[in-house]
N, CA and C atoms as a LAMMPS dump frame, in Angstrom:
ITEM: TIMESTEP
0
ITEM: NUMBER OF ATOMS
627
ITEM: BOX BOUNDS ff ff ff
-5.0000000000000000e+02 5.0000000000000000e+02
-5.0000000000000000e+02 5.0000000000000000e+02
-5.0000000000000000e+02 5.0000000000000000e+02
ITEM: ATOMS id mol type element x y z
1 1 1 N 336.727 -466.359 68.654
2 1 2 C 336.258 -465.13 68.029
3 1 3 C 335.88 -464 69.083
4 2 1 N 336.719 -463.054 69.046
5 2 2 C 336.331 -461.778 69.894
6 2 3 C 335.601 -461.036 69.121
7 3 1 N 334.014 -460.987 69.94
8 3 2 C 333.128 -459.942 69.291
9 3 3 C 332.941 -458.744 70.068
10 4 1 N 334.123 -458.321 70.463
11 4 2 C 334.241 -457.138 71.412
12 4 3 C 334.333 -456.073 70.237
13 5 1 N 333.587 -454.787 70.432
14 5 2 C 333.519 -453.606 69.212
15 5 3 C 334.687 -452.527 69.72
16 6 1 N 335.672 -452.19 69.262
17 6 2 C 336.431 -450.958 69.733
18 6 3 C 335.841 -449.925 69.402
19 7 1 N 335.861 -448.941 70.102
20 7 2 C 335.429 -447.715 69.532
21 7 3 C 336.481 -447.019 68.742
22 8 1 N 335.994 -446.665 67.661
23 8 2 C 336.722 -445.564 66.729
24 8 3 C 337.652 -444.415 67.5
25 9 1 N 338.73 -444.314 67.508
26 9 2 C 339.508 -443.045 68.2
27 9 3 C 339.247 -441.978 67.553
28 10 1 N 338.986 -440.788 68.493
29 10 2 C 338.566 -439.716 68.382
30 10 3 C 337.168 -439.351 67.34
31 11 1 N 336.488 -440.268 67.538
32 11 2 C 334.986 -440.19 66.618
33 11 3 C 333.813 -440.308 68.063
34 12 1 N 333.084 -439.117 67.926
35 12 2 C 331.885 -439.247 68.967
36 12 3 C 330.845 -440.14 68.485
37 13 1 N 330.024 -440.46 69.528
38 13 2 C 329.157 -441.641 69.17
39 13 3 C 328.079 -440.651 68.344
40 14 1 N 327.184 -441.346 67.506
41 14 2 C 326.483 -440.791 66.285
42 14 3 C 325.141 -440.705 66.852
43 15 1 N 324.641 -439.571 66.693
44 15 2 C 323.299 -439.166 67.396
45 15 3 C 322.282 -439.498 66.194
46 16 1 N 321.15 -439.417 66.903
47 16 2 C 319.803 -439.709 65.656
48 16 3 C 319.191 -438.581 65.068
49 17 1 N 318.932 -438.316 63.806
50 17 2 C 318.519 -437.068 63.483
51 17 3 C 316.966 -436.436 64.167
52 18 1 N 316.645 -437.327 64.921
53 18 2 C 315.761 -436.779 65.594
54 18 3 C 315.877 -436.366 67.064
55 19 1 N 317.153 -436.233 67.678
56 19 2 C 317.409 -436.301 69.077
57 19 3 C 317.154 -434.746 69.373
58 20 1 N 317.271 -433.921 68.383
59 20 2 C 317.114 -432.218 68.893
60 20 3 C 315.786 -432.138 69.387
61 21 1 N 314.714 -432.789 68.427
62 21 2 C 313.477 -432.943 68.437
63 21 3 C 313.127 -433.014 69.68
64 22 1 N 313.448 -434.234 69.783
65 22 2 C 313.099 -435.073 71.374
66 22 3 C 313.485 -434.339 72.322
67 23 1 N 314.603 -433.309 72.301
68 23 2 C 315.009 -432.805 73.515
69 23 3 C 313.848 -431.485 73.88
70 24 1 N 313.447 -431.025 72.805
71 24 2 C 312.77 -429.731 72.788
72 24 3 C 311.638 -429.911 73.575
73 25 1 N 311.16 -431.27 73.05
74 25 2 C 309.684 -431.88 73.683
75 25 3 C 310.033 -432.384 74.986
76 26 1 N 310.884 -432.667 75.436
77 26 2 C 311.151 -432.962 76.666
78 26 3 C 311.442 -431.58 77.84
79 27 1 N 311.828 -430.951 77.09
80 27 2 C 311.772 -429.643 77.926
81 27 3 C 311.076 -428.655 78.098
82 28 1 N 309.514 -428.788 76.835
83 28 2 C 308.397 -428.192 76.911
84 28 3 C 307.44 -428.615 77.976
85 29 1 N 307.58 -430.322 78.016
86 29 2 C 306.77 -431.151 78.746
87 29 3 C 307.195 -430.59 80.331
88 30 1 N 308.729 -430.644 80.659
89 30 2 C 308.747 -430.021 82.037
90 30 3 C 308.171 -428.754 82.618
91 31 1 N 308.462 -427.651 81.327
92 31 2 C 307.806 -426.672 81.72
93 31 3 C 306.487 -426.428 81.952
94 32 1 N 305.506 -427.305 81.212
95 32 2 C 304.201 -427.494 81.441
96 32 3 C 304.058 -428.113 82.643
97 33 1 N 304.604 -429.335 83.145
98 33 2 C 304.565 -430.039 84.568
99 33 3 C 304.947 -428.89 85.905
100 34 1 N 305.668 -427.925 85.632
101 34 2 C 306.183 -427.09 86.599
102 34 3 C 305.124 -426.148 86.638
103 35 1 N 304.568 -425.525 85.707
104 35 2 C 303.562 -424.82 86.031
105 35 3 C 302.211 -424.996 86.488
106 36 1 N 301.766 -426.445 86.132
107 36 2 C 300.732 -427.031 86.81
108 36 3 C 300.888 -427.319 88.365
109 37 1 N 302.087 -427.592 88.661
110 37 2 C 302.402 -427.626 89.973
111 37 3 C 302.44 -426.505 90.788
112 38 1 N 302.678 -425.229 90.313
113 38 2 C 303.122 -423.963 90.876
114 38 3 C 301.609 -423.526 91.068
115 39 1 N 300.98 -423.528 89.749
116 39 2 C 299.105 -423.274 90.132
117 39 3 C 298.471 -424.106 90.798
118 40 1 N 298.816 -425.681 90.956
119 40 2 C 297.787 -426.196 91.887
120 40 3 C 298.791 -425.731 93.565
121 41 1 N 299.523 -425.523 93.861
122 41 2 C 300.256 -425.307 95.27
123 41 3 C 300.202 -423.415 95.508
124 42 1 N 299.67 -422.827 94.565
125 42 2 C 299.486 -421.488 94.988
126 42 3 C 297.894 -421.091 95.483
127 43 1 N 297.611 -420.489 96.645
128 43 2 C 296.28 -420.033 97.277
129 43 3 C 295.417 -419.784 96.077
130 44 1 N 294.274 -420.181 96.435
131 44 2 C 293.117 -419.574 95.59
132 44 3 C 293.085 -418.39 95.645
133 45 1 N 292.72 -417.716 94.529
134 45 2 C 292.593 -416.386 94.233
135 45 3 C 291.115 -416.038 94.287
136 46 1 N 290.654 -414.865 94.945
137 46 2 C 289.531 -414.509 94.981
138 46 3 C 288.949 -414.104 93.75
139 47 1 N 287.559 -414.298 93.708
140 47 2 C 286.883 -413.945 92.621
141 47 3 C 286.766 -412.463 92.391
142 48 1 N 287.489 -412.26 91.221
143 48 2 C 287.506 -410.777 90.648
144 48 3 C 285.691 -409.856 90.543
145 49 1 N 284.842 -411.056 90.71
146 49 2 C 283.447 -410.448 90.357
147 49 3 C 282.617 -410.639 91.865
148 50 1 N 282.797 -409.378 92.398
149 50 2 C 281.839 -409.387 93.884
150 50 3 C 280.498 -410.353 93.915
151 51 1 N 280.244 -410.625 95.046
152 51 2 C 278.975 -411.486 95.209
153 51 3 C 277.838 -410.41 94.866
154 52 1 N 276.666 -410.718 94.171
155 52 2 C 275.643 -409.903 93.756
156 52 3 C 274.711 -409.308 95.066
157 53 1 N 274.766 -408.202 95.052
158 53 2 C 273.707 -407.849 96.069
159 53 3 C 272.428 -407.77 95.804
160 54 1 N 271.889 -407.908 97.084
161 54 2 C 270.213 -408.465 97.338
162 54 3 C 269.477 -406.774 97.169
163 55 1 N 268.907 -406.818 96.25
164 55 2 C 268.169 -405.4 95.917
165 55 3 C 266.246 -405.925 96.204
166 56 1 N 266.148 -404.856 96.808
167 56 2 C 264.601 -405.011 97.488
168 56 3 C 263.625 -405.135 96.679
169 57 1 N 262.701 -405.591 96.518
170 57 2 C 261.602 -406.169 96.012
171 57 3 C 260.68 -404.96 96.079
172 58 1 N 259.872 -404.846 94.925
173 58 2 C 258.76 -403.42 95.358
174 58 3 C 257.875 -404.081 96.458
175 59 1 N 257.888 -405.515 96.307
176 59 2 C 256.695 -405.821 97.594
177 59 3 C 257.671 -405.649 98.733
178 60 1 N 258.738 -406.176 98.849
179 60 2 C 259.436 -406.21 100.153
180 60 3 C 259.116 -404.725 100.569
181 61 1 N 259.726 -403.535 99.717
182 61 2 C 260.088 -402.227 100.59
183 61 3 C 258.382 -401.883 100.705
184 62 1 N 257.407 -402.299 100.194
185 62 2 C 256.263 -402.097 100.561
186 62 3 C 255.748 -402.467 101.907
187 63 1 N 256.247 -403.642 102.056
188 63 2 C 256.102 -404.561 103.642
189 63 3 C 256.949 -403.924 104.466
190 64 1 N 257.996 -403.192 104.27
191 64 2 C 258.601 -402.569 105.334
192 64 3 C 258.563 -400.919 105.586
193 65 1 N 257.851 -400.365 104.646
194 65 2 C 257.085 -398.848 104.843
195 65 3 C 255.856 -398.936 105.571
196 66 1 N 255.233 -400.172 105.578
197 66 2 C 253.955 -400.192 106.121
198 66 3 C 254.128 -400.394 107.703
199 67 1 N 255.279 -401.343 107.812
200 67 2 C 255.54 -401.483 109.238
201 67 3 C 256.234 -400.489 109.82
202 68 1 N 256.77 -399.549 109.27
203 68 2 C 257.178 -398.217 109.834
204 68 3 C 256.096 -397.183 109.697
205 69 1 N 255.292 -397.14 109.086
206 69 2 C 253.835 -396.504 109.337
207 69 3 C 253.219 -396.548 110.678
208 70 1 N 253.154 -398.001 110.99
209 70 2 C 252.287 -398.431 111.706
210 70 3 C 252.75 -398.232 113.128
211 71 1 N 254.534 -398.355 113.327
212 71 2 C 255.19 -397.827 114.232
213 71 3 C 255.011 -396.726 114.628
214 72 1 N 254.872 -395.643 113.627
215 72 2 C 254.481 -393.921 114.087
216 72 3 C 253.054 -393.862 114.522
217 73 1 N 252.246 -394.33 113.966
218 73 2 C 250.702 -393.76 114.306
219 73 3 C 250.035 -394.604 114.848
220 74 1 N 250.402 -396.254 115.049
221 74 2 C 249.898 -397.078 115.582
222 74 3 C 248.836 -398.226 115.247
223 75 1 N 248.054 -397.298 114.245
224 75 2 C 246.872 -398.252 113.426
225 75 3 C 246.554 -397.098 112.466
226 76 1 N 245.624 -397.427 111.083
227 76 2 C 245.08 -396.707 110.273
228 76 3 C 243.886 -396.642 110.159
229 77 1 N 243.237 -396.768 111.689
230 77 2 C 241.633 -396.278 111.774
231 77 3 C 241.633 -394.912 111.857
232 78 1 N 240.27 -394.409 111.521
233 78 2 C 239.712 -393.015 111.449
234 78 3 C 239.858 -392.61 112.973
235 79 1 N 240.335 -391.222 112.962
236 79 2 C 240.812 -390.557 114.25
237 79 3 C 242.09 -391.225 115.217
238 80 1 N 243.15 -391.796 114.352
239 80 2 C 244.32 -392.151 114.435
240 80 3 C 244.908 -390.78 115.551
241 81 1 N 245.408 -391.062 116.636
242 81 2 C 245.614 -390.27 117.62
243 81 3 C 247.296 -389.886 117.16
244 82 1 N 247.45 -388.534 116.86
245 82 2 C 248.554 -387.902 116.202
246 82 3 C 249.849 -388.058 117.299
247 83 1 N 249.411 -388.059 118.536
248 83 2 C 250.349 -388.243 119.845
249 83 3 C 250.702 -389.279 120.18
250 84 1 N 250.564 -390.615 119.164
251 84 2 C 250.782 -392.161 119.792
252 84 3 C 252.341 -392.158 119.98
253 85 1 N 252.368 -393.014 121.051
254 85 2 C 253.835 -393.235 121.346
255 85 3 C 253.952 -395.015 121.469
256 86 1 N 254.757 -395.439 120.459
257 86 2 C 255.185 -396.775 120.685
258 86 3 C 255.647 -397.137 122.273
259 87 1 N 254.934 -397.636 122.835
260 87 2 C 255.425 -398.232 124.329
261 87 3 C 257.121 -398.792 124.172
262 88 1 N 257.129 -399.739 122.77
263 88 2 C 258.263 -400.427 122.8
264 88 3 C 259.618 -399.443 122.785
265 89 1 N 259.676 -398.379 122.493
266 89 2 C 260.461 -397.149 121.883
267 89 3 C 260.963 -396.505 123.41
268 90 1 N 259.996 -396.616 124.396
269 90 2 C 260.321 -396.002 125.622
270 90 3 C 261.251 -396.508 126.387
271 91 1 N 262.802 -396.239 126.642
272 91 2 C 263.639 -396.724 127.554
273 91 3 C 263.063 -397.106 128.785
274 92 1 N 263.669 -398.29 129.468
275 92 2 C 263.456 -398.74 130.646
276 92 3 C 263.578 -397.759 131.801
277 93 1 N 262.699 -397.777 132.731
278 93 2 C 263.04 -396.779 133.896
279 93 3 C 262.506 -395.56 133.472
280 94 1 N 261.946 -395.215 132.068
281 94 2 C 261.787 -393.802 132.126
282 94 3 C 260.095 -393.795 131.53
283 95 1 N 259.763 -392.663 131.57
284 95 2 C 258.252 -392.234 130.973
285 95 3 C 258.371 -390.831 129.877
286 96 1 N 257.632 -391.174 128.822
287 96 2 C 257.418 -390.154 127.962
288 96 3 C 256.099 -389.614 127.924
289 97 1 N 256.188 -388.262 127.711
290 97 2 C 254.806 -387.113 127.476
291 97 3 C 254.942 -386.365 126.541
292 98 1 N 253.65 -385.87 125.78
293 98 2 C 253.743 -384.97 124.966
294 98 3 C 253.532 -383.694 126.2
295 99 1 N 254.221 -382.484 126.06
296 99 2 C 254.034 -381.261 126.555
297 99 3 C 253.778 -380.143 125.638
298 100 1 N 253.188 -379.456 126.037
299 100 2 C 252.958 -378.274 125.274
300 100 3 C 254.074 -377.228 125.377
301 101 1 N 254.785 -377.021 123.897
302 101 2 C 255.644 -376.373 123.545
303 101 3 C 255.425 -374.925 123.057
304 102 1 N 254.466 -374.681 122.248
305 102 2 C 254.168 -373.371 121.872
306 102 3 C 252.298 -373.025 121.957
307 103 1 N 252.253 -372.287 121.58
308 103 2 C 250.839 -371.495 121.851
309 103 3 C 250.823 -370.239 120.65
310 104 1 N 250.025 -370.707 119.612
311 104 2 C 250.173 -369.549 118.688
312 104 3 C 251.428 -369.35 118.27
313 105 1 N 252.37 -370.365 118.1
314 105 2 C 253.939 -370.07 117.42
315 105 3 C 254.728 -369.601 118.474
316 106 1 N 254.518 -369.142 119.778
317 106 2 C 254.97 -368.693 120.95
318 106 3 C 255.37 -369.605 122.152
319 107 1 N 256.793 -369.446 122.455
320 107 2 C 256.814 -370.396 123.787
321 107 3 C 256.608 -369.588 124.841
322 108 1 N 256.256 -370.553 125.973
323 108 2 C 256.079 -370.033 127.372
324 108 3 C 256.962 -370.328 128.425
325 109 1 N 258.122 -369.328 128.53
326 109 2 C 259.425 -369.633 129.357
327 109 3 C 259.065 -370.212 130.704
328 110 1 N 257.713 -369.502 131.514
329 110 2 C 257.606 -369.851 132.702
330 110 3 C 257.071 -371.071 132.847
331 111 1 N 256.39 -371.563 131.922
332 111 2 C 256.158 -372.974 131.548
333 111 3 C 256.716 -374.083 131.618
334 112 1 N 257.754 -373.715 130.352
335 112 2 C 258.874 -374.42 130.458
336 112 3 C 260.069 -374.895 131.535
337 113 1 N 259.957 -373.501 132.462
338 113 2 C 260.871 -373.657 133.703
339 113 3 C 260.007 -374.545 134.813
340 114 1 N 258.912 -374.528 134.768
341 114 2 C 257.956 -375.344 135.582
342 114 3 C 258.145 -377.097 135.333
343 115 1 N 258.376 -377.18 133.97
344 115 2 C 258.473 -378.478 133.636
345 115 3 C 259.903 -378.932 133.591
346 116 1 N 260.863 -378.393 133.649
347 116 2 C 262.185 -378.438 133.972
348 116 3 C 262.308 -378.945 135.775
349 117 1 N 261.351 -377.956 136.376
350 117 2 C 261.734 -378.286 137.854
351 117 3 C 261.046 -379.761 138.581
352 118 1 N 259.998 -380.211 137.509
353 118 2 C 259.619 -381.139 137.731
354 118 3 C 260.141 -382.406 137.103
355 119 1 N 261.317 -382.083 136.548
356 119 2 C 262.138 -383.353 135.877
357 119 3 C 261.852 -383.593 134.5
358 120 1 N 261.224 -382.704 133.532
359 120 2 C 260.936 -383.213 132.394
360 120 3 C 262.004 -382.397 131.612
361 121 1 N 262.407 -383.25 130.412
362 121 2 C 263.489 -382.796 129.883
363 121 3 C 263.235 -383.388 128.347
364 122 1 N 263.202 -382.574 127.19
365 122 2 C 263.137 -382.812 125.933
366 122 3 C 264.027 -384.025 125.25
367 123 1 N 262.952 -384.821 124.39
368 123 2 C 263.661 -385.819 123.696
369 123 3 C 264.261 -385.475 122.597
370 124 1 N 265.735 -385.944 122.139
371 124 2 C 266.52 -385.631 121.164
372 124 3 C 266.024 -386.522 119.724
373 125 1 N 265.915 -385.63 118.629
374 125 2 C 265.43 -386.602 117.397
375 125 3 C 266.256 -387.569 116.987
376 126 1 N 267.535 -387.565 117.367
377 126 2 C 268.667 -388.378 116.993
378 126 3 C 268.036 -389.679 117.685
379 127 1 N 267.448 -389.827 118.779
380 127 2 C 266.819 -390.928 119.297
381 127 3 C 265.698 -391.773 118.571
382 128 1 N 265.376 -391.037 117.915
383 128 2 C 263.796 -391.539 117.32
384 128 3 C 263.527 -390.74 116.145
385 129 1 N 264.385 -391.005 115.34
386 129 2 C 264.309 -390.074 113.597
387 129 3 C 263.214 -390.335 113.092
388 130 1 N 262.537 -391.782 113.432
389 130 2 C 261.23 -392.242 112.762
390 130 3 C 260.342 -391.508 113.258
391 131 1 N 260.289 -390.501 114.222
392 131 2 C 259.112 -390.126 114.743
393 131 3 C 258.849 -388.349 114.403
394 132 1 N 259.918 -388.453 113.3
395 132 2 C 259.623 -387.244 112.392
396 132 3 C 259.886 -387.193 110.996
397 133 1 N 259.682 -385.956 110.32
398 133 2 C 259.422 -386.391 108.755
399 133 3 C 260.611 -386.526 108.099
400 134 1 N 260.914 -387.347 107.021
401 134 2 C 262.275 -387.692 106.411
402 134 3 C 262.93 -386.291 105.958
403 135 1 N 264.146 -386.155 106.51
404 135 2 C 264.869 -384.936 106.023
405 135 3 C 265.008 -383.985 106.815
406 136 1 N 264.227 -383.932 108.354
407 136 2 C 264.183 -383.177 109.332
408 136 3 C 265.311 -382.593 110.016
409 137 1 N 265.554 -381.399 110.175
410 137 2 C 267.06 -380.888 110.704
411 137 3 C 266.752 -380.657 112.026
412 138 1 N 265.771 -380.755 112.776
413 138 2 C 265.519 -380.104 114.137
414 138 3 C 265.793 -380.95 114.947
415 139 1 N 266.191 -380.492 116.202
416 139 2 C 267.041 -381.229 117.041
417 139 3 C 266.11 -381.895 117.961
418 140 1 N 265.012 -381.278 118.362
419 140 2 C 263.859 -381.987 119.188
420 140 3 C 262.689 -382.526 118.443
421 141 1 N 262.213 -383.113 119.172
422 141 2 C 260.798 -384.012 118.621
423 141 3 C 259.544 -382.767 118.877
424 142 1 N 258.959 -382.176 117.922
425 142 2 C 257.594 -381.485 117.971
426 142 3 C 256.907 -382.075 117.102
427 143 1 N 255.463 -381.881 117.327
428 143 2 C 254.349 -382.13 116.702
429 143 3 C 253.377 -381.283 116.903
430 144 1 N 252.842 -380.49 116.03
431 144 2 C 251.596 -379.599 116.42
432 144 3 C 251.599 -378.928 117.634
433 145 1 N 252.572 -378.131 117.906
434 145 2 C 252.694 -377.168 118.973
435 145 3 C 252.991 -378.157 120.314
436 146 1 N 253.317 -379.46 120.21
437 146 2 C 253.684 -380.134 121.427
438 146 3 C 255.194 -380.719 121.243
439 147 1 N 255.321 -380.901 122.261
440 147 2 C 257.159 -381.596 122.307
441 147 3 C 257.232 -382.425 122.998
442 148 1 N 257.795 -383.622 122.809
443 148 2 C 258.061 -385.008 123.323
444 148 3 C 258.926 -384.918 124.628
445 149 1 N 258.762 -385.089 125.934
446 149 2 C 259.445 -384.996 126.99
447 149 3 C 259.648 -386.272 128.131
448 150 1 N 260.627 -386.189 128.454
449 150 2 C 260.718 -387.808 129.373
450 150 3 C 261.387 -387.367 130.695
451 151 1 N 261.08 -388.225 131.594
452 151 2 C 261.619 -388.157 132.7
453 151 3 C 261.419 -389.647 133.767
454 152 1 N 262.123 -389.805 134.777
455 152 2 C 262.466 -390.941 135.297
456 152 3 C 260.842 -391.66 135.675
457 153 1 N 260.449 -392.843 135.71
458 153 2 C 258.913 -393.506 136.074
459 153 3 C 258.789 -393.089 137.135
460 154 1 N 260.168 -393.183 138.194
461 154 2 C 259.878 -392.933 139.587
462 154 3 C 259.244 -391.665 139.865
463 155 1 N 259.611 -390.665 139.176
464 155 2 C 259.105 -389.258 139.47
465 155 3 C 257.695 -389.349 139.066
466 156 1 N 257.27 -389.859 137.784
467 156 2 C 256.11 -389.748 137.191
468 156 3 C 255.045 -390.588 138.249
469 157 1 N 255.474 -391.777 138.573
470 157 2 C 254.72 -392.429 139.65
471 157 3 C 254.124 -391.773 140.636
472 158 1 N 255.198 -391.055 141.186
473 158 2 C 255.01 -390.282 142.35
474 158 3 C 253.982 -389.103 142.099
475 159 1 N 254.117 -388.451 141.188
476 159 2 C 253.502 -387.295 140.821
477 159 3 C 251.935 -387.538 140.579
478 160 1 N 251.775 -388.981 140.171
479 160 2 C 250.468 -389.648 139.885
480 160 3 C 249.698 -389.937 141.477
481 161 1 N 250.533 -390.424 142.064
482 161 2 C 250.019 -390.65 143.666
483 161 3 C 249.35 -389.214 144.362
484 162 1 N 250.403 -388.131 143.935
485 162 2 C 249.798 -387.043 144.792
486 162 3 C 248.645 -386.693 143.904
487 163 1 N 248.475 -386.736 142.879
488 163 2 C 247.109 -386.313 142.207
489 163 3 C 245.969 -386.944 142.646
490 164 1 N 245.996 -388.085 143.05
491 164 2 C 245.177 -388.707 143.368
492 164 3 C 244.793 -388.525 144.613
493 165 1 N 245.429 -388.21 145.561
494 165 2 C 245.544 -387.967 147.011
495 165 3 C 244.804 -386.684 146.917
496 166 1 N 245.252 -385.707 145.818
497 166 2 C 244.351 -384.343 146.378
498 166 3 C 242.897 -384.371 145.422
499 167 1 N 242.744 -385.453 144.529
500 167 2 C 241.503 -385.513 144.27
501 167 3 C 240.709 -386.111 145.385
502 168 1 N 241.232 -387.139 145.935
503 168 2 C 240.3 -387.98 146.678
504 168 3 C 240.072 -386.772 148.079
505 169 1 N 240.587 -386.073 148.311
506 169 2 C 240.757 -384.883 149.162
507 169 3 C 239.571 -384.033 148.99
508 170 1 N 239.782 -383.797 147.694
509 170 2 C 238.652 -382.649 147.278
510 170 3 C 237.192 -383.264 147.059
511 171 1 N 237.084 -384.661 146.824
512 171 2 C 235.695 -385.158 147.133
513 171 3 C 235.419 -385.224 148.403
514 172 1 N 236.444 -385.731 149.328
515 172 2 C 235.822 -385.704 150.881
516 172 3 C 235.613 -384.612 151.491
517 173 1 N 236.006 -383.47 150.817
518 173 2 C 235.559 -381.97 151.447
519 173 3 C 234.192 -381.605 150.915
520 174 1 N 234.086 -381.919 149.969
521 174 2 C 232.675 -381.607 149.271
522 174 3 C 231.347 -382.425 149.711
523 175 1 N 231.996 -383.615 150.335
524 175 2 C 230.956 -384.889 150.685
525 175 3 C 230.426 -384.374 152.399
526 176 1 N 231.676 -383.266 152.908
527 176 2 C 231.518 -382.89 154.217
528 176 3 C 230.546 -381.539 154.378
529 177 1 N 230.925 -380.76 153.207
530 177 2 C 230.085 -379.542 152.896
531 177 3 C 228.714 -380.141 152.902
532 178 1 N 228.313 -380.936 152.129
533 178 2 C 226.971 -381.229 151.859
534 178 3 C 226.161 -381.987 152.689
535 179 1 N 227.204 -382.626 153.735
536 179 2 C 226.381 -383.377 154.803
537 179 3 C 226.206 -382.647 156.158
538 180 1 N 226.626 -381.471 156.09
539 180 2 C 226.411 -380.501 157.343
540 180 3 C 225.606 -379.521 156.948
541 181 1 N 224.513 -379.24 157.578
542 181 2 C 223.49 -378.189 157.409
543 181 3 C 223.632 -377.238 158.24
544 182 1 N 223.414 -376.061 157.611
545 182 2 C 223.366 -374.835 158.472
546 182 3 C 221.867 -374.62 159.67
547 183 1 N 222.283 -373.937 160.328
548 183 2 C 221.178 -373.43 161.327
549 183 3 C 219.775 -373.263 160.658
550 184 1 N 218.644 -373.639 160.682
551 184 2 C 217.309 -373.423 160.131
552 184 3 C 217.103 -374.303 159.004
553 185 1 N 218.329 -375.124 158.3
554 185 2 C 218.196 -375.792 157.423
555 185 3 C 217.465 -377.325 157.664
556 186 1 N 217.175 -377.869 156.973
557 186 2 C 216.625 -379.446 156.808
558 186 3 C 217.861 -380.256 157.118
559 187 1 N 217.524 -381.13 158.302
560 187 2 C 218.769 -382.178 158.384
561 187 3 C 219.039 -383.064 157.711
562 188 1 N 220.505 -382.935 156.984
563 188 2 C 221.012 -383.9 155.805
564 188 3 C 221.454 -384.916 156.258
565 189 1 N 221.128 -385.63 157.304
566 189 2 C 222.076 -386.827 157.858
567 189 3 C 220.769 -387.765 157.575
568 190 1 N 219.294 -387.175 157.138
569 190 2 C 218.337 -388.273 157.123
570 190 3 C 218.444 -389.256 155.712
571 191 1 N 218.578 -390.351 155.901
572 191 2 C 218.642 -391.03 155.136
573 191 3 C 217.878 -391.049 153.805
574 192 1 N 216.668 -391.088 154.419
575 192 2 C 215.316 -390.994 153.551
576 192 3 C 215.517 -389.814 152.566
577 193 1 N 216.425 -388.603 152.718
578 193 2 C 215.889 -387.324 152.427
579 193 3 C 217.152 -387.631 151.142
580 194 1 N 216.523 -386.836 149.651
581 194 2 C 217.468 -387.197 149.014
582 194 3 C 218.345 -386.13 148.576
583 195 1 N 218.332 -385.02 149.969
584 195 2 C 219.402 -384.332 149.9
585 195 3 C 220.792 -384.676 150.501
586 196 1 N 220.814 -385.972 151.232
587 196 2 C 222.013 -386.528 151.714
588 196 3 C 222.588 -387.694 150.509
589 197 1 N 221.963 -387.84 149.65
590 197 2 C 222.518 -388.672 148.465
591 197 3 C 223.381 -388.163 147.729
592 198 1 N 224.705 -388.971 147.759
593 198 2 C 225.729 -387.989 147.092
594 198 3 C 226.304 -389.179 145.86
595 199 1 N 225.972 -388.943 144.54
596 199 2 C 226.585 -389.883 143.748
597 199 3 C 228.186 -389.62 143.176
598 200 1 N 228.793 -390.331 143.119
599 200 2 C 230.234 -390.181 142.761
600 200 3 C 230.467 -390.749 141.181
601 201 1 N 231.168 -390.454 140.678
602 201 2 C 231.354 -390.997 138.983
603 201 3 C 232.433 -390.397 138.628
604 202 1 N 233.393 -391.112 137.656
605 202 2 C 234.263 -390.57 136.826
606 202 3 C 233.957 -390.813 135.187
607 203 1 N 234.228 -389.963 134.674
608 203 2 C 233.895 -389.741 133.087
609 203 3 C 235.03 -389.002 132.197
610 204 1 N 235.172 -389.107 131.095
611 204 2 C 236.26 -388.289 130.36
612 204 3 C 235.429 -386.801 129.996
613 205 1 N 236.404 -386.101 130.131
614 205 2 C 236.289 -384.428 129.965
615 205 3 C 236.07 -384.275 128.383
616 206 1 N 235.157 -383.258 127.949
617 206 2 C 235.272 -383.299 126.545
618 206 3 C 236.341 -382.344 126.079
619 207 1 N 237.016 -382.774 125.057
620 207 2 C 237.802 -381.63 124.465
621 207 3 C 237.366 -381.278 123.128
622 208 1 N 237.392 -379.72 123.272
623 208 2 C 237.312 -379.421 121.724
624 208 3 C 238.125 -379.134 120.658
625 209 1 N 237.637 -379.334 119.745
626 209 2 C 238.868 -379.247 118.642
627 209 3 C 239.577 -378.126 118.427
């Protein structure tokens, strides 16, 4: 007996009633898988929310401000030097000094020329804005009629040596004048005489307010 089943001529194979639904589900699953693969392969997108900025706490701001004030005046002791200069702000190879800028609100052109001839130049505020008040618009650093100036340390050290040499010469001249007696005067070379004793010392000059 031949069990071979012959296809009916002109008749399409019979489909199940669930075939359209199955095809739709398969298509949707393929779309979902493709979207997942595309998402995984795409580069990571930056977060639209920026990183939170660090806000200074009141205590941190107070600590920072205290350090700024100490850097400007040196200390909080009574009688603080208004013209204190932090050595760390002075450039290497240079010297800073406060020089007279105005007297009773007026400048002395002759004195300014003398300073310039000796190598002194004003320090601009842009280099040390912390030494002036907030919102200051002046180009040069001034304080109570004084102006901050600079010159090479080499010239400053040379000037100090010259001043010391002049001071020693003046002392020596006075000693010679006191040790020499005029005709008819008591001999001053006597060691036992109080006239021949000369005392030398150095002390700070008083400065009036």
